[in-house]
C-alpha positions as CSV (number, residue, x, y, z in Angstrom):
1,M,-130.3,44.9,-128.1
2,G,-128.5,44.5,-125.4
3,L,-129.3,45.6,-121.9
4,T,-125.9,48.0,-121.7
5,E,-126.6,48.4,-125.5
6,L,-130.7,49.6,-124.3
7,I,-129.4,51.9,-121.1
8,S,-126.6,54.0,-123.4
9,T,-129.9,55.3,-124.8
10,V,-130.9,57.4,-122.2
11,P,-130.1,60.7,-122.6
12,G,-128.0,62.5,-120.7
13,F,-126.4,59.4,-119.0
14,F,-122.8,57.6,-120.2
15,K,-122.1,54.3,-120.7
16,P,-122.5,52.7,-117.3
17,E,-120.1,49.8,-116.6
18,I,-122.5,46.6,-116.5
19,V,-120.8,42.5,-115.3
20,V,-123.3,40.1,-116.6
21,N,-121.8,36.9,-114.9
22,A,-122.1,33.2,-116.8
23,R,-126.4,32.7,-114.9
24,G,-127.0,35.8,-116.3
25,H,-127.4,37.7,-113.3
26,W,-125.9,41.6,-114.3
27,R,-125.3,44.6,-112.2
28,Y,-123.6,47.8,-112.1
29,H,-120.4,48.8,-111.2
30,R,-121.2,52.6,-111.6
31,F,-123.5,55.8,-112.8
32,P,-122.1,59.4,-113.2
33,D,-122.2,60.9,-110.1
34,N,-125.0,62.9,-111.7
35,P,-128.7,64.0,-109.6
36,E,-131.0,62.8,-112.4
37,C,-129.3,59.9,-113.4
38,N,-129.5,58.5,-110.0
39,A,-133.0,59.9,-110.0
40,M,-133.5,57.2,-113.3
41,K,-131.6,53.5,-111.0
42,P,-135.3,52.0,-110.1
43,A,-136.2,53.0,-113.6
44,L,-132.7,51.1,-115.3
45,V,-133.0,48.0,-112.8
46,L,-136.5,47.3,-114.1
47,L,-135.1,47.7,-118.1
48,A,-133.1,45.1,-117.7
49,C,-134.7,42.9,-116.0
50,V,-137.3,42.5,-118.7
51,A,-134.4,42.7,-120.7
52,L,-132.6,39.3,-119.3
53,L,-135.8,38.0,-119.2
54,H,-136.6,38.4,-122.8
55,T,-132.9,36.6,-123.7
56,A,-133.8,33.8,-121.2
57,G,-137.5,32.7,-123.1
58,C,-135.8,33.1,-126.9
59,E,-132.9,30.5,-125.3
60,D,-135.6,28.2,-123.8
61,K,-137.3,28.1,-127.3
62,D,-134.1,26.9,-128.7
63,V,-133.7,25.3,-126.9
64,Q,-137.5,23.2,-127.0
65,T,-136.8,23.1,-130.6
66,R,-133.3,21.0,-130.3
67,G,-134.6,19.1,-128.0
68,G,-138.0,18.5,-130.1
69,G,-140.2,20.3,-127.6
70,W,-140.4,19.6,-123.9
71,G,-141.7,16.3,-123.5
72,A,-140.8,14.5,-126.7
73,P,-139.0,11.8,-126.2
74,P,-135.8,11.4,-126.6
75,K,-133.5,10.4,-130.2
76,V,-132.4,6.9,-130.2
77,V,-129.7,5.4,-132.8
78,T,-130.3,1.7,-132.6
79,A,-128.5,-1.5,-134.2
80,E,-129.5,-5.2,-135.0
81,A,-128.3,-8.4,-133.0
82,R,-127.2,-10.8,-135.4
83,F,-125.6,-13.8,-135.8
84,E,-121.8,-13.9,-137.2
85,N,-119.2,-16.5,-138.0
86,L,-116.3,-15.7,-135.3
87,T,-113.0,-16.7,-136.3
88,D,-109.9,-16.2,-135.0
89,E,-107.0,-14.8,-137.2
90,I,-102.7,-14.6,-136.3
91,E,-100.0,-14.0,-139.1
92,A,-97.1,-17.1,-137.9
93,L,-93.7,-15.6,-139.0
94,G,-91.4,-17.9,-141.0
95,T,-88.2,-18.3,-142.7
96,I,-87.5,-19.7,-145.8
97,R,-85.0,-22.7,-145.8
98,A,-83.6,-25.4,-149.0
99,N,-85.1,-28.4,-149.8
100,E,-81.7,-30.0,-149.5
101,S,-78.6,-27.4,-147.7
102,V,-74.9,-28.3,-147.2
103,E,-71.7,-27.1,-147.4
104,I,-68.6,-28.7,-149.5
105,R,-65.9,-30.2,-147.2
106,P,-63.0,-32.7,-148.4
107,R,-63.1,-35.3,-146.8
108,I,-59.2,-35.8,-147.1
109,A,-56.6,-33.3,-146.8
110,S,-54.9,-31.5,-150.1
111,L,-54.3,-29.3,-152.7
112,V,-57.1,-28.2,-154.7
113,E,-55.8,-29.1,-158.3
114,R,-59.1,-27.8,-160.7
115,I,-62.7,-26.6,-159.9
116,A,-65.2,-27.4,-162.6
117,F,-67.7,-25.3,-161.5
118,D,-69.2,-22.1,-161.8
119,E,-70.7,-20.0,-159.0
120,G,-74.3,-19.7,-159.4
121,D,-74.0,-23.4,-161.3
122,L,-77.4,-25.7,-161.8
123,V,-75.4,-28.9,-160.7
124,E,-76.5,-32.4,-161.4
125,K,-76.3,-35.2,-158.6
126,G,-72.8,-37.1,-159.0
127,E,-71.0,-33.9,-161.0
128,L,-67.9,-33.1,-160.2
129,L,-67.3,-29.6,-158.7
130,V,-63.9,-30.4,-157.2
131,D,-60.5,-32.4,-158.6
132,L,-57.7,-32.5,-155.7
133,E,-54.0,-33.7,-156.1
134,R,-54.0,-37.1,-155.5
135,S,-49.9,-38.0,-156.7
136,E,-49.5,-39.7,-153.7
137,I,-52.3,-41.9,-153.4
138,V,-52.4,-43.1,-156.4
139,A,-48.6,-44.0,-155.4
140,G,-50.2,-45.3,-151.9
141,L,-52.9,-47.8,-154.3
142,A,-50.1,-48.8,-156.5
143,L,-48.0,-50.3,-153.7
144,A,-51.4,-51.9,-151.8
145,E,-51.7,-53.9,-155.5
146,A,-48.2,-54.9,-155.9
147,N,-48.6,-55.8,-152.0
148,L,-51.8,-57.9,-152.5
149,K,-50.6,-59.7,-155.7
150,E,-47.5,-60.7,-154.0
151,S,-49.6,-62.3,-151.4
152,L,-51.9,-64.1,-153.5
153,S,-49.0,-66.0,-155.0
154,I,-48.4,-66.7,-152.0
155,Y,-51.1,-67.9,-151.1
156,D,-52.0,-70.1,-154.5
157,R,-48.5,-71.8,-154.1
158,S,-49.3,-72.7,-150.6
159,K,-52.2,-74.1,-151.1
160,S,-51.0,-76.9,-154.0
161,L,-48.3,-77.8,-151.5
162,A,-50.7,-78.1,-148.5
163,A,-52.8,-81.1,-150.4
164,T,-49.7,-83.0,-150.4
165,Q,-49.1,-81.5,-146.0
166,A,-45.7,-80.2,-147.3
167,I,-47.1,-77.5,-145.7
168,S,-49.1,-77.0,-142.1
169,A,-52.8,-76.0,-142.2
170,S,-52.6,-73.4,-140.0
171,N,-49.5,-71.4,-142.0
172,L,-52.0,-71.9,-145.0
173,E,-54.6,-69.9,-142.8
174,Q,-52.0,-67.1,-142.1
175,L,-50.9,-67.0,-146.0
176,L,-54.8,-66.3,-146.5
177,A,-55.1,-63.8,-144.2
178,Q,-52.4,-61.8,-145.2
179,V,-53.8,-61.5,-148.6
180,Q,-57.3,-60.4,-147.3
181,V,-55.6,-57.5,-144.7
182,D,-53.2,-56.6,-148.7
183,Q,-57.2,-56.8,-150.1
184,A,-58.4,-53.7,-147.4
185,Q,-55.3,-51.8,-148.3
186,V,-55.8,-51.9,-151.6
187,E,-59.6,-50.7,-151.2
188,A,-59.2,-48.5,-148.0
189,A,-56.0,-46.8,-150.5
190,R,-59.0,-46.8,-153.7
191,A,-61.7,-45.2,-151.1
192,R,-58.5,-42.3,-150.4
193,L,-58.1,-41.5,-154.7
194,S,-62.2,-41.9,-155.0
195,N,-61.9,-38.4,-152.3
196,T,-59.6,-36.3,-154.5
197,A,-62.5,-36.3,-156.6
198,I,-65.3,-34.1,-155.1
199,R,-68.8,-34.2,-156.4
200,A,-72.6,-32.7,-156.0
201,P,-74.1,-34.7,-153.5
202,F,-78.1,-33.6,-154.8
203,T,-78.8,-31.7,-157.9
204,G,-78.9,-28.1,-157.0
205,R,-77.4,-24.9,-157.7
206,V,-73.5,-24.2,-156.3
207,G,-73.3,-20.8,-153.9
208,L,-69.9,-18.4,-154.3
209,R,-66.6,-20.9,-154.1
210,R,-64.3,-20.2,-150.9
211,V,-60.6,-21.3,-152.5
212,S,-58.6,-21.2,-155.7
213,P,-56.6,-23.4,-157.7
214,G,-53.4,-24.1,-155.2
215,S,-54.9,-23.6,-152.1
216,F,-54.7,-26.0,-149.5
217,V,-57.8,-27.5,-147.4
218,N,-59.1,-30.0,-145.6
219,T,-62.2,-31.6,-144.1
220,S,-62.7,-28.0,-141.7
221,T,-62.1,-25.9,-144.6
222,V,-66.1,-24.8,-147.0
223,I,-65.2,-25.2,-150.8
224,T,-68.9,-23.9,-151.4
225,T,-72.1,-24.7,-150.7
226,L,-75.4,-26.4,-152.7
227,D,-78.8,-26.0,-151.8
228,D,-81.8,-27.8,-153.8
229,I,-84.1,-24.5,-154.0
230,S,-86.5,-25.9,-156.6
231,R,-88.9,-26.2,-153.4
232,V,-88.4,-24.4,-150.3
233,K,-89.3,-25.3,-146.8
234,L,-91.3,-22.1,-144.7
235,D,-90.5,-22.8,-140.6
236,F,-93.1,-21.1,-138.0
237,S,-94.5,-21.6,-134.9
238,V,-97.5,-21.0,-133.8
239,P,-99.1,-20.8,-130.7
240,E,-101.3,-23.8,-128.7
241,T,-104.4,-22.3,-129.4
242,F,-104.1,-23.0,-133.3
243,L,-103.0,-26.5,-132.9
244,T,-105.8,-28.4,-133.7
245,V,-105.5,-26.2,-136.7
246,V,-102.8,-26.2,-138.2
247,K,-103.1,-30.1,-140.0
248,E,-100.6,-31.7,-142.3
249,G,-101.1,-31.4,-145.7
250,M,-102.9,-28.7,-145.3
251,S,-103.4,-25.7,-147.1
252,I,-101.1,-21.5,-146.6
253,V,-100.6,-19.3,-148.2
254,A,-97.5,-17.1,-147.3
255,H,-96.3,-13.7,-148.5
256,S,-93.0,-12.0,-148.5
257,V,-92.1,-8.2,-148.4
258,V,-90.2,-8.4,-150.9
259,Y,-93.1,-9.6,-153.6
260,P,-95.8,-7.1,-152.1
261,D,-98.4,-8.3,-154.5
262,R,-97.3,-11.9,-154.5
263,E,-99.4,-14.9,-152.8
264,F,-97.1,-18.2,-152.0
265,Q,-99.1,-21.5,-152.2
266,G,-97.6,-24.1,-150.2
267,F,-99.5,-26.9,-147.7
268,V,-97.7,-28.1,-144.9
269,D,-95.5,-31.1,-144.6
270,S,-94.9,-31.5,-141.0
271,V,-95.7,-30.8,-137.6
272,D,-93.5,-31.0,-134.5
273,T,-93.9,-33.5,-131.6
274,R,-93.2,-31.0,-129.5
275,L,-94.1,-27.5,-127.5
276,D,-92.1,-25.0,-126.7
277,P,-92.0,-24.9,-123.0
278,V,-91.3,-21.4,-122.8
279,S,-93.1,-20.0,-125.3
280,R,-96.1,-22.4,-125.6
281,A,-95.6,-22.3,-129.8
282,V,-95.4,-25.0,-132.2
283,Q,-93.4,-25.5,-134.9
284,V,-94.9,-25.7,-138.4
285,R,-92.7,-26.9,-141.4
286,A,-94.4,-25.8,-144.6
287,I,-93.1,-26.8,-148.5
288,I,-93.7,-23.9,-150.9
289,D,-93.2,-24.4,-154.9
290,N,-89.9,-22.7,-155.8
291,S,-89.1,-23.4,-159.7
292,D,-88.6,-20.2,-160.8
293,S,-86.0,-19.8,-157.6
294,A,-87.9,-16.3,-156.6
295,L,-87.3,-17.5,-152.9
296,K,-84.2,-17.8,-150.9
297,P,-82.9,-19.5,-147.8
298,G,-83.4,-17.1,-145.4
299,M,-85.4,-14.8,-146.4
300,F,-88.5,-13.7,-143.9
301,M,-91.8,-14.5,-144.6
302,T,-95.2,-14.6,-143.0
303,V,-98.4,-16.9,-143.2
304,D,-102.2,-16.3,-142.2
305,L,-103.2,-18.3,-140.6
306,Q,-107.5,-18.7,-139.2
307,R,-109.2,-20.7,-136.6
308,D,-113.5,-21.1,-136.6
309,R,-115.0,-20.2,-133.4
310,G,-118.6,-21.3,-134.8
311,S,-121.1,-19.4,-134.8
312,A,-122.8,-16.5,-132.0
313,I,-124.8,-13.2,-131.3
314,V,-123.3,-10.3,-131.3
315,I,-123.7,-6.3,-130.2
316,P,-121.4,-2.8,-131.3
317,E,-119.6,-2.7,-128.4
318,Q,-120.7,0.7,-127.8
319,A,-124.5,-0.8,-126.8
320,L,-123.1,-2.0,-123.2
321,V,-124.5,-0.1,-120.5
322,P,-121.8,-1.3,-117.2
323,E,-123.2,-1.4,-113.6
324,G,-120.7,-2.6,-111.5
325,S,-119.8,-6.0,-112.4
326,A,-123.3,-6.7,-114.5
327,Q,-123.6,-5.8,-118.3
328,Y,-127.0,-4.2,-119.5
329,V,-128.6,-3.0,-122.5
330,F,-131.3,-0.8,-124.0
331,V,-133.9,-2.9,-126.0
332,V,-136.0,-0.8,-128.3
333,S,-139.9,-2.6,-129.0
334,E,-142.2,-0.7,-130.8
335,N,-140.5,2.5,-129.2
336,T,-140.3,1.2,-126.4
337,V,-137.5,0.6,-123.9
338,E,-136.1,-2.7,-122.2
339,K,-133.4,-2.0,-119.9
340,R,-132.1,-6.3,-119.9
341,E,-129.2,-7.4,-118.0
342,V,-126.8,-9.6,-120.3
343,R,-124.1,-11.8,-120.4
344,I,-121.5,-11.3,-123.2
345,G,-118.7,-13.6,-124.1
346,R,-115.3,-12.6,-125.9
347,R,-115.1,-10.1,-127.9
348,V,-114.0,-8.9,-131.1
349,P,-112.4,-6.0,-132.7
350,G,-115.8,-3.6,-132.4
351,L,-118.1,-6.1,-131.5
352,V,-118.7,-8.4,-128.6
353,V,-120.2,-11.9,-128.2
354,I,-123.9,-12.0,-126.6
355,A,-124.3,-15.7,-124.3
356,E,-127.4,-14.9,-123.0
357,G,-130.0,-12.0,-122.6
358,L,-130.3,-11.6,-126.0
359,V,-132.1,-13.3,-129.3
360,E,-131.8,-12.7,-133.1
361,G,-132.8,-9.9,-134.8
362,E,-133.6,-7.5,-131.3
363,Q,-133.0,-4.0,-131.5
364,I,-130.6,-2.2,-129.0
365,V,-130.1,1.2,-128.4
366,T,-126.2,2.6,-129.5
367,E,-126.6,5.8,-129.4
368,G,-127.9,8.0,-126.8
369,T,-128.3,5.3,-124.0
370,G,-127.3,8.2,-121.6
371,K,-130.3,9.7,-122.7
372,V,-133.1,6.7,-122.1
373,R,-134.3,4.4,-119.1
374,D,-136.1,1.4,-118.6
375,G,-140.3,1.8,-119.9
376,I,-139.6,4.9,-121.6
377,A,-140.6,5.9,-125.1
378,V,-137.8,6.7,-128.1
379,E,-138.1,8.2,-130.6
380,V,-135.1,6.0,-133.6
381,K,-133.5,7.5,-136.0
382,S,-130.7,7.5,-138.4
383,G,-127.2,8.8,-136.5
384,A,-126.9,12.0,-138.9
385,D,-130.3,12.9,-137.2
386,I,-129.1,12.5,-134.0
């Protein structure tokens, strides 16, 4: 029964207004203006004191029960200092490029006479792609061949006359030079004629065509594209700290958001000889088999790389107790706490490397560091019992 209810049971009294603050102190505001009530004030004060002492005793008993009783050792949770193999991991971002890629352009200016491929066709090296109009070039070749035939005939007649010294040696040399000029013109005309037939420079797949039969094209006109994607190149960059990890010939595994459940196996083909002076990263090129043509040039991919940092003693980060610039841990041995300074190394998610101050297998306090001090006894519990 509360204090207010207890007072209200006294016959002939109204319910007083009681105020109890956070520390358990109380006071009443008023009593009824009644001589009988005023005579009972001392008794009520005594009654209230007894009730408060009883309440405080109950609370103290609850505190003792929760804390294991007065003088009981504090409960803590410990973890073991252990050796772990440490690795650095990065996710490098890369772009797919075709193994070979080219824009098909004509070497001469002419009209498109015939297109010999369909968009998306797989073509072999040397296969005809486009025929250009060639009538003028054919006529030029015929003229060059006629000139060569005439100069050869004159040279042959003059050579027989030179034996009887009917023609000077210098004139014969001039005729020979003319023959050589005409031969060069024939070769040039034949080259121009061969340029009217545009052929695939390597085996690959053609893209969309940009021209139609009858279109006028010149050396800047893109007719189509040709890509060899039987295997693809993956160009990505890694920070200089991983320069010793990436080696030519090492295996890599790449992932694409297009195929979230698939891994693409490849190998490092080459590492650039220079680092970017701004990003301090080096460019790496890997080769990935693409016999099913799943990967297309320009696709985005990721590469997971790991660097082994050796093994070291690690503990949970929450076990550290910083004091100024020093770091301490509480070591538990035979249920007794020892406060020990440690020197920490690098941090990994959730853990910290201990460079000095602990040995493998020692138990350190991870929960309850605020309740312990050097040299006291503790009770080691699991996390659920704290």
